[in-house]
C-alpha positions in Angstrom: 17.6 -17.0 -29.8 14.6 -19.4 -29.4 13.8 -20.8 -26.0 15.0 -24.3 -27.1 18.3 -23.1 -28.4 19.0 -21.2 -25.3 19.0 -24.3 -23.3 20.8 -26.6 -25.9 23.5 -24.1 -26.7 24.4 -23.3 -23.1 24.3 -27.0 -22.2 26.8 -27.6 -25.1 29.0 -24.8 -23.8 29.1 -26.1 -20.3 29.7 -29.7 -21.3 32.8 -28.7 -23.4 34.5 -26.8 -20.6 35.4 -27.5 -17.0 33.7 -24.3 -15.8 34.2 -23.2 -12.2 31.4 -21.9 -10.0 32.0 -18.3 -11.0 31.7 -19.2 -14.7 28.5 -21.1 -14.0 27.1 -18.2 -12.2 27.7 -15.8 -15.2 26.1 -18.3 -17.5 23.1 -19.0 -15.4 22.6 -15.2 -14.9 22.5 -14.8 -18.7 20.1 -17.8 -18.9 17.8 -16.2 -16.3 17.6 -13.0 -18.3 16.6 -15.0 -21.4 14.3 -17.6 -19.9 12.6 -15.3 -17.3 10.5 -13.4 -20.0 9.3 -16.7 -21.4 8.0 -17.7 -18.0 6.6 -14.3 -17.2 4.7 -14.0 -20.4 3.2 -17.5 -19.7 2.2 -16.4 -16.2 0.3 -13.5 -17.7 -1.8 -15.7 -19.8 -4.7 -17.4 -17.9 -5.2 -20.1 -20.4 -1.7 -21.6 -20.0 -1.8 -24.3 -17.3 0.1 -23.4 -14.2 1.7 -26.8 -13.7 3.5 -26.5 -17.0 5.0 -23.2 -15.9 5.8 -24.5 -12.5 7.7 -27.5 -13.9 10.1 -25.0 -15.7 10.5 -22.8 -12.6 11.3 -25.8 -10.4 13.9 -27.1 -12.9 15.6 -23.7 -13.1 15.6 -23.4 -9.3 17.8 -26.5 -9.2 20.0 -24.8 -11.8 20.4 -21.8 -9.6 21.2 -23.9 -6.6 23.9 -25.8 -8.2 25.5 -22.9 -9.9 25.8 -20.9 -6.7 28.8 -21.0 -4.5 26.9 -19.5 -1.6 23.5 -18.1 -0.4 24.4 -14.6 -1.6 24.9 -15.8 -5.2 21.8 -17.9 -5.1 19.8 -14.9 -3.9 21.3 -12.7 -6.6 20.5 -15.2 -9.4 16.9 -15.6 -8.0 16.4 -11.8 -8.2 17.7 -11.7 -11.7 15.2 -14.4 -12.6 12.3 -12.6 -10.8 13.0 -9.3 -12.5 13.0 -11.0 -15.9 9.8 -12.9 -15.1 8.2 -9.5 -14.4 9.5 -8.2 -17.7 7.7 -11.0 -19.4 4.5 -10.3 -17.6 4.7 -6.6 -18.5 5.3 -7.5 -22.2 1.9 -9.3 -22.4 0.1 -6.6 -20.3 1.5 -3.9 -22.7 0.5 -5.9 -25.7 4.1 -6.4 -27.0 3.5 -10.1 -27.0 0.3 -12.2 -27.3 -0.6 -15.4 -25.5 -0.3 -17.6 -28.6 3.3 -16.6 -28.9 3.8 -17.0 -25.1 2.4 -20.5 -25.3 4.6 -21.5 -28.3 7.8 -20.1 -26.5 6.8 -22.2 -23.3 6.3 -25.3 -25.4 9.7 -24.8 -27.0 11.2 -24.5 -23.5 9.4 -27.6 -22.2 10.7 -29.7 -25.1 14.2 -28.5 -24.6 14.3 -29.5 -20.9 12.5 -32.9 -21.3 15.8 -34.7 -21.1 18.5 -34.6 -18.4 18.4 -31.4 -16.4 20.9 -28.7 -17.0 22.0 -29.0 -13.3 23.4 -32.4 -14.2 25.6 -30.7 -16.8 26.7 -28.1 -14.3 28.0 -31.0 -12.1 26.0 -30.9 -8.8 27.6 -32.3 -5.7 26.6 -35.8 -4.7 24.8 -34.4 -1.7 22.8 -32.0 -3.8 22.1 -34.7 -6.4 20.7 -37.0 -3.7 18.1 -34.3 -2.8 14.8 -34.6 -4.8 13.9 -31.7 -7.1 10.6 -31.2 -5.3 12.2 -30.8 -1.9 14.9 -28.5 -3.1 12.6 -26.1 -5.0 9.7 -26.2 -2.6 11.8 -25.4 0.6 10.1 -23.8 3.6 7.4 -21.3 2.6 7.9 -17.8 3.7 6.6 -16.8 7.2 2.8 -16.2 7.1 2.2 -18.4 4.0 0.9 -21.9 3.9 -0.8 -23.9 1.1 -4.1 -22.7 2.4 -3.6 -19.1 3.6 -1.7 -15.8 3.6 -1.5 -13.9 6.9 -1.4 -10.1 7.1 -1.4 -7.9 10.2 -2.6 -4.5 11.1 -1.4 -2.5 14.1 -4.0 0.2 14.9 -6.0 1.8 17.7 -8.8 -0.5 18.8 -9.1 1.3 22.1 -8.8 5.0 23.1 -10.1 8.2 21.5 -9.0 7.2 17.9 -10.4 3.6 18.1 -13.0 4.2 15.3 -10.2 4.8 12.9 -8.7 1.4 13.6 -12.0 -0.4 13.6 -13.0 1.1 10.2 -9.7 0.4 8.6 -9.8 -3.2 9.6 -13.5 -3.4 8.5 -12.6 -2.3 4.9 -9.7 -4.7 4.7 -11.8 -7.6 6.1 -14.5 -6.8 3.5 -12.0 -7.0 0.6 -10.4 -10.2 2.0 -13.8 -11.8 2.5 -14.9 -11.0 -1.0 -11.8 -12.6 -2.7 -11.9 -15.6 -0.3 -15.5 -16.3 -1.3 -14.2 -16.5 -4.9 -11.6 -19.2 -3.9 -8.9 -16.9 -2.5 -5.7 -16.2 -4.4 -4.3 -19.4 -6.0 -6.3 -21.3 -3.5 -5.0 -19.5 -0.5 -7.3 -17.6 1.8 -6.3 -14.1 3.0 -6.5 -13.6 6.7 -6.1 -10.4 8.8 -4.7 -10.4 12.4 -5.1 -7.2 14.4 -3.0 -5.8 17.3 -4.1 -2.7 19.4 -1.5 0.0 19.9 -4.1 2.6 21.1 -2.6 5.2 18.7 0.4 5.4 21.1 3.9 4.8 19.6 5.1 3.4 23.0 2.8 0.4 22.3 3.4 0.0 18.6 6.6 -2.0 18.9 4.9 -4.6 21.0 1.9 -4.7 18.7 4.2 -5.3 15.7 6.1 -8.0 17.7 2.8 -9.7 18.4 1.8 -9.7 14.7 5.3 -11.0 13.5 6.2 -13.5 16.3 2.9 -14.7 17.7 0.6 -14.4 14.6 3.4 -15.0 12.1 2.1 -12.6 9.5 3.6 -12.4 6.0 3.2 -8.5 5.8 1.5 -5.5 7.2 -1.4 -3.7 5.8 -3.5 -0.7 7.0 -1.6 0.5 10.0 -3.1 3.7 11.4 -1.2 6.9 12.2 1.9 8.9 11.7 3.5 8.7 15.3 3.0 5.0 15.3 4.4 4.6 11.8 7.6 6.2 13.1 8.0 2.9 15.1 6.4 0.5 12.8 8.2 1.4 9.6 11.7 0.9 10.9 10.6 -2.4 12.5 9.3 -3.7 9.1 12.3 -2.4 7.2 14.7 -4.2 9.6 12.9 -7.5 8.8 12.4 -6.7 5.1 8.7 -7.2 5.6 6.0 -5.5 3.4 4.4 -2.4 4.9 1.4 -1.6 2.7 -1.5 0.9 2.6 -1.0 2.6 5.9 -3.7 5.1 6.9 -1.5 8.1 7.0 -0.2 10.7 4.5 3.0 11.5 6.3 6.4 11.8 4.5 7.8 9.3 7.0 6.4 6.7 4.5 7.4 8.7 1.4 11.1 8.9 1.2 13.0 9.8 -2.0 14.0 7.3 -3.2 11.2 5.2 -1.6 12.0 2.5 1.0 11.7 -0.8 -0.9 9.3 -2.4 1.4 6.9 0.6 2.0 4.0 1.2 -0.3 1.2 3.7 0.0 -2.2 3.8 -1.6 -3.3 7.3 -0.5 -2.3 10.8 -1.5 -0.1 12.6 1.0 -1.0 15.2 3.6 1.1 17.7 1.6 -1.1 17.1 -1.3 -4.3 17.4 0.8 -3.2 20.6 2.5 -2.0 22.1 -0.8 -5.4 21.4 -2.3 -7.3 23.1 0.6 -4.9 26.1 0.9 -5.2 26.8 -2.8 -9.0 26.6 -2.4 -9.1 29.0 0.5 -6.8 31.5 -1.3 -7.9 31.3 -4.9 -11.6 30.4 -4.6 -12.5 31.8 -1.1 -10.2 34.9 -1.6 -8.6 34.8 1.8 -5.3 36.2 2.6 -2.7 33.7 3.8 -2.3 35.5 7.1 -6.0 34.8 7.7 -5.3 31.0 7.7 -4.1 29.1 10.8 -3.4 25.4 11.5 -5.0 23.4 14.3 -2.7 20.5 14.7 -1.9 17.5 16.9 1.3 18.0 18.8 3.3 15.2 17.3 4.6 13.9 14.0 1.1 13.7 12.5 0.5 17.4 13.2 4.0 18.3 12.1 3.3 16.6 8.7 0.1 18.5 8.1 1.7 21.8 9.2 4.6 21.2 6.9 2.2 20.6 4.1 0.5 24.0 4.7 3.9 25.7 4.9 4.9 24.1 1.5 1.6 25.2 0.0 2.3 28.8 1.2 5.7 28.7 -0.4 4.3 27.4 -3.6 2.0 30.5 -3.7 5.0 32.7 -3.2 4.0 33.5 0.4 6.3 33.7 3.5 5.6 30.6 5.6 7.3 31.7 8.8 4.3 33.6 10.2 1.8 30.7 10.0 -0.1 30.4 13.3 -0.2 26.9 14.8 -2.8 25.9 17.4 -1.7 22.8 19.2 -3.4 20.1 21.2 -2.0 16.8 22.8 -2.5 13.5 21.1 -5.3 11.2 22.5 -6.9 14.1 24.3 -9.7 16.6 23.6 -8.0 19.3 25.6 -8.2 22.2 23.1 -8.4 25.2 25.5 -4.9 26.4 24.9 -5.5 26.3 21.1 -8.7 28.3 21.5 -7.0 30.9 23.7 -4.2 31.2 21.1 -6.7 31.7 18.4 -8.5 34.5 20.3 -5.4 36.7 20.4 -4.7 36.7 16.7 -4.6 40.0 14.9 -6.0 40.3 12.2 -8.6 37.7 13.1 -8.2 34.2 11.6 -10.9 33.3 9.1 -10.0 29.7 8.2 -8.4 26.8 10.1 -6.8 23.9 8.5 -7.3 21.1 11.0 -4.7 18.2 11.3 -6.5 16.4 14.1 -8.6 13.3 14.9 -12.4 13.4 15.0 -13.0 14.0 18.7 -10.4 16.8 19.1 -11.6 18.4 15.9 -15.2 18.4 17.0 -14.4 19.8 20.4 -12.4 22.7 18.8 -15.3 23.5 16.4 -17.7 23.4 19.4 -15.6 25.9 21.4 -15.0 28.3 18.5 -18.1 28.4 16.4 -19.9 31.0 18.5 -16.8 33.1 18.6 -16.3 32.9 14.8 -19.6 32.2 13.2 -18.1 32.7 9.7 -15.0 30.5 10.3 -14.1 28.1 7.6 -13.0 24.7 9.1 -11.2 22.2 6.9 -9.8 18.7 7.9 -7.5 16.2 6.2 -8.9 12.8 5.6 -7.2 11.1 8.6 -9.7 12.9 10.8 -12.2 10.1 10.3 -15.0 11.7 8.2 -18.0 9.6 9.4 -17.0 9.9 13.1 -16.4 13.6 12.8 -19.9 14.0 11.2 -21.5 12.0 14.0 -19.8 14.1 16.6 -20.9 17.4 15.0 -24.4 16.2 14.3 -24.9 15.7 18.1 -24.0 19.4 18.6 -26.4 20.7 16.1 -26.7 21.9 12.5 -24.7 25.1 12.8 -21.6 23.2 14.0 -21.7 20.8 11.0 -22.8 23.0 8.1 -19.8 23.9 5.9 -17.1 21.9 7.6 -14.7 20.7 4.8 -12.9 17.4 4.7 -10.4 16.5 1.9 -10.7 12.8 0.9 -8.4 10.3 -0.8 -11.3 8.1 -2.0 -14.4 9.0 -3.9 -17.6 10.0 -2.1 -19.2 7.1 -0.3 -22.7 8.4 -1.3 -21.7 8.2 -5.0 -22.3 5.6 -7.7 -18.8 4.9 -9.1 -18.1 1.2 -9.8 -15.6 1.0 -7.0 -18.0 2.5 -4.4 -20.9 0.4 -5.5 -18.8 -2.8 -5.3 -17.6 -1.7 -1.8 -21.1 -1.0 -0.5 -22.5 -4.3 -1.8 -19.6 -6.3 -0.2 -19.9 -4.3 3.1 -23.6 -5.0 3.2 -23.0 -8.7 2.5 -20.2 -9.4 5.0 -21.0 -6.8 7.7 -24.7 -6.1 7.6 -25.7 -3.1 9.6 -22.3 -1.3 9.1 -22.7 2.1 7.4 -20.4 3.0 4.4 -17.5 5.0 5.7 -14.6 6.9 4.1 -12.0 5.1 6.3 -13.3 1.6 5.6 -13.5 2.5 1.9 -9.9 3.4 2.0 -9.1 0.1 3.6 -11.1 -1.7 1.1 -9.4 0.0 -1.9 -5.9 -0.4 -0.5 -6.5 -4.1 0.1 -7.8 -4.6 -3.4 -4.6 -3.0 -4.8 -2.6 -5.5 -2.9 -4.8 -8.4 -3.9 -4.3 -7.5 -7.6 -0.5 -7.6 -7.0 -0.7 -11.0 -5.2 -2.6 -12.4 -8.1 -0.1 -11.2 -10.6 2.8 -12.5 -8.6 1.5 -16.1 -8.8 1.7 -19.1 -6.5 5.3 -18.9 -5.7 4.8 -15.9 -3.5 7.5 -14.2 -1.4 8.1 -10.7 -0.3 10.8 -9.8 -3.0 8.6 -11.2 -5.8 5.5 -9.3 -4.6 7.4 -6.1 -4.4 8.9 -6.5 -7.9 5.3 -7.0 -9.1 4.1 -4.0 -7.3 6.9 -1.9 -8.8 5.7 -2.9 -12.3 2.0 -2.2 -11.6 0.8 0.5 -14.0 -2.6 1.9 -15.0 -4.6 -0.2 -12.5 -8.3 0.7 -12.9 -10.4 -0.2 -9.9 -13.3 2.1 -10.9 -12.2 5.0 -8.7 -12.2 7.6 -11.5 -8.4 7.6 -11.4 -5.8 5.0 -12.4 -3.4 3.7 -9.9 0.2 2.5 -10.3 3.7 2.2 -8.8 7.2 2.2 -10.0 10.7 1.7 -8.6 10.9 5.3 -7.7 7.1 5.7 -7.0 5.6 3.8 -4.1 2.4 5.9 -3.9 -0.5 4.6 -6.0 -2.8 7.6 -5.9 -2.4 11.4 -6.0 -6.0 12.2 -6.3 -7.8 14.5 -3.8 -11.6 14.8 -3.6 -13.4 17.7 -1.8 -16.3 17.2 0.5 -18.2 19.4 2.8 -20.9 18.7 5.5 -24.4 20.2 5.1 -26.6 21.2 8.0 -27.8 17.5 8.3 -24.2 16.4 8.7 -24.1 14.7 5.4 -21.1 15.1 3.0 -21.7 16.8 -0.3 -19.2 17.2 -3.1 -17.0 20.3 -3.1 -15.0 21.5 -6.1 -11.6 22.4 -4.7 -10.4 24.2 -8.0 
């Protein structure tokens, strides 16, 4: 059925019956399923003027309002339309429809609705009829969105022993936001990032999230740092149906099955990082599993990394019950107990998988390197690669040389398109700041989100943005791996890169398999 006939036939059907609200709802739902793809395909075509599309959307918003008996019905119909719009976008992206056809279908629809609005056929109340179309469809903008800006928040450590992680994550996001803002923003809106310091202490995270939502009035959260803090921040966001995007953690707290609707991850998980390094140690370095221990923070971050190692052991057909765990307390460098525990192990440990932050990891290496000159140390990406290298460089070449860090972004010393773009932007907006794995991750995560905001269009709200994210496929940002989400897949990347420090404390590529 053509776009024009959709409207005319349904209008005739409605005018010939005294339909009740429930009947109207069913008809409008069917209409949304048919009209949404026309709108979506037009939105995916840059040459089609946005005011044309907006006029159709506004008229249909009135139809939805007048067909709905209550707010729940209105929300349901709006979601049906949004999903259908995304189907239309996807059809253009996948090449199932070209922009000439999309333009023709939109023109058909425009001619069909040039006369009296369908809402008048539905019989709006006198009060509703007295309200202008513009005021009804515009309504209040979602929190954190104005005609000129979109506000995002980050709760992270900007003080304390992990403060460099928060600073670098924010730096990367700001770099991406500055770059898009210089190009005019997204649909004329500037992206703005607000920060709240939780010191990497979950007891402070609730207040930091409250500051971002109530004082700073942010639209969504991006780049929060940490697993124990995420245990507080994620429920806070879910209760408010607020986007929680691109956190700097690989914990399964953010990776439920099926995924939480409002939580999206860019990075690979700790389970994937530790699996890669355990396989490297066993298959390439020829170690026995009993020769591998775990040095872990004594909280949910350490638990997540330890669980990843245990899972890797099981995948290799090895009993995971005898894995040695060496603990230290969060936000401290008190590693003496862990060192003493290491000393009593028989047979001697030959490799340590470290699930720590940079200062504690450096202190552990400092205290054990002389005792175990041939020890292999590996770290997950959360450690803070640059900060760890700086700490070890101060200790001397023998402390840095050979220390492994798994990464969830390509080498910052490399020449991939994404890395070159990041380094150029960093030099432009933050001259003097050195490229860093954490800020690169923040930059990449922010760019994934920016692409989704662009695809969603000017009528942005949380539900529409999430629907767009869930239909994002094969996104190529120049990383060497394609990114994407789905309704059952809220993690964009599963790629792990291997790196190892040389004696000058510079990272070199390391083949993990």
